[in-house]
Structure formats: structure tokens, C-alpha cells
C-alpha positions as CSV (number, residue, x, y, z in Angstrom):
1,M,-33.9,-49.7,-41.8
2,E,-35.1,-48.7,-38.3
3,Q,-32.8,-46.6,-36.2
4,H,-32.2,-47.7,-32.6
5,K,-31.2,-45.1,-30.1
6,E,-29.7,-46.2,-26.9
7,Q,-30.5,-44.4,-23.7
8,F,-27.7,-44.0,-21.2
9,E,-27.2,-41.9,-18.2
10,H,-23.9,-40.3,-17.4
11,E,-22.6,-37.6,-15.2
12,H,-20.5,-34.5,-16.0
13,T,-18.2,-33.1,-13.3
14,H,-16.4,-29.9,-13.8
15,V,-13.7,-28.5,-11.6
16,H,-12.7,-24.9,-11.8
17,H,-9.8,-23.5,-9.9
18,H,-9.8,-19.7,-9.2
19,T,-7.1,-17.5,-7.8
20,H,-7.9,-14.0,-6.6
21,E,-5.6,-11.3,-5.6
22,H,-6.7,-8.4,-3.4
23,T,-4.7,-5.5,-2.1
24,H,-5.4,-4.2,1.4
25,D,-3.3,-1.4,2.9
26,G,-0.6,-2.0,0.2
27,I,-0.3,-5.7,1.0
28,V,-1.3,-8.2,-1.7
29,H,-3.3,-11.2,-0.5
30,T,-3.8,-14.2,-2.8
31,H,-6.3,-17.0,-2.2
32,T,-7.3,-19.9,-4.3
33,H,-10.5,-21.9,-4.3
34,E,-12.2,-24.4,-6.5
35,H,-15.7,-25.0,-7.7
36,V,-16.8,-28.6,-8.4
37,H,-20.0,-28.8,-10.3
38,S,-21.6,-32.0,-11.5
39,H,-24.9,-32.9,-13.1
40,S,-26.2,-36.1,-14.7
41,H,-28.7,-36.6,-17.4
42,I,-29.9,-39.3,-19.8
43,H,-29.3,-39.2,-23.5
44,G,-31.4,-41.0,-25.9
45,E,-35.0,-40.9,-27.1
46,G,-37.3,-38.3,-25.6
47,Q,-36.6,-34.8,-24.3
48,E,-35.0,-33.6,-21.2
49,S,-37.5,-32.8,-18.5
50,K,-38.4,-29.3,-17.5
51,E,-36.7,-29.9,-14.2
52,E,-33.4,-30.9,-15.8
53,V,-33.5,-27.9,-18.1
54,T,-34.4,-25.6,-15.2
55,V,-31.6,-26.9,-13.0
56,L,-29.0,-26.7,-15.8
57,L,-30.0,-23.2,-16.9
58,D,-30.0,-22.0,-13.3
59,Y,-26.6,-23.5,-12.7
60,M,-25.1,-22.1,-15.9
61,T,-26.4,-18.5,-15.3
62,D,-24.9,-18.5,-11.9
63,H,-21.7,-20.1,-13.1
64,N,-21.3,-17.6,-15.9
65,R,-21.9,-14.7,-13.5
66,H,-18.9,-15.9,-11.4
67,H,-16.7,-16.1,-14.5
68,A,-17.8,-12.6,-15.6
69,E,-16.8,-11.3,-12.2
70,E,-13.4,-13.0,-12.4
71,L,-12.8,-11.6,-15.9
72,A,-13.7,-8.1,-14.8
73,D,-11.2,-8.4,-12.0
74,M,-8.6,-9.6,-14.5
75,G,-9.3,-6.6,-16.6
76,E,-8.9,-4.2,-13.7
77,K,-5.6,-5.9,-12.8
78,L,-4.4,-5.4,-16.4
79,R,-5.5,-1.8,-16.3
80,S,-3.5,-1.2,-13.1
81,M,-0.5,-2.7,-15.0
82,G,-0.9,-0.2,-17.8
83,K,-2.4,-2.7,-20.2
84,E,-5.3,-0.4,-21.2
85,E,-6.0,-2.1,-24.6
86,A,-6.2,-5.6,-23.1
87,A,-8.4,-4.3,-20.2
88,D,-10.7,-2.6,-22.7
89,W,-11.1,-5.8,-24.7
90,I,-11.8,-7.8,-21.6
91,A,-14.4,-5.2,-20.5
92,E,-16.1,-5.4,-23.8
93,G,-16.1,-9.2,-23.7
94,V,-17.6,-9.1,-20.2
95,K,-20.4,-6.9,-21.5
96,V,-21.2,-9.4,-24.3
97,F,-20.8,-12.3,-21.9
98,M,-23.3,-10.7,-19.4
99,R,-25.7,-10.0,-22.3
100,A,-25.7,-13.6,-23.3
101,N,-26.3,-14.6,-19.6
102,E,-29.3,-12.2,-19.5
103,L,-30.7,-14.1,-22.5
104,F,-30.1,-17.5,-20.7
105,A,-31.9,-16.1,-17.7
106,K,-34.9,-15.1,-19.9
107,A,-34.9,-18.6,-21.3
108,L,-34.9,-20.0,-17.7
109,E,-37.8,-17.7,-16.8
110,A,-39.7,-18.9,-19.9
111,V,-39.2,-22.5,-19.1
112,Q,-40.3,-22.0,-15.5
113,N,-43.5,-20.2,-16.7
114,V,-44.6,-23.1,-19.0
């Protein structure tokens, strides 16, 4: 029996809301912003193009870097609250997260050099 694979295009949209607190001269400032990211691709027979892979890997490494920064800030906030163990776990997680991101960046470089 012959398998039939349908090709279809669809778009993914991701919205991320971020709140940051900063203390300046003893005053806590809070601001919120959101990132809206979208990309589309075609599923089905064949492979994704080099351009699609490049765009996605580039986007993801930048996206991951922003999340690592936010997590590091969270860890520092926890540390200032006396939550040393939680802050240490977050710091360790950020290291692993950033190492994975370095590997994704190497993959991106390898794709670009093909």
C-alpha cells in the first residue's frame, strides 16, 4: 500500500510576556513587555530548506539567550530574598541552558557553511 503524505503550510505564533523589576536609588521599577514571534513552514514530503533552518536556528538562539537572561535575573532576585538554594539551582540551569544554546549556534554555523 502506497503512503500518501499531504503537504500543508501553517504558521506558528508565540507570545511571551515578560515582567522585569529593577531597583534604582531604592525605588523598585517594574515594566512589562511582550515578544511576538511567528514563523511558517510546510510539512510534508521533502526537507526544510537551508534558509528555513537557518532562520529558525537563528531565531531560537536569540530567543533562548533572552530567556537565559530573564532566568539569571530571577535567580539574583531569589538570592536577594535569601533563597540561596533556589538561586543556585537556577544559576546551574542557566549554565546548562547556555551550553545547549552554544551547541545550537554551532549547528547554525555548520548549516550556513554548507
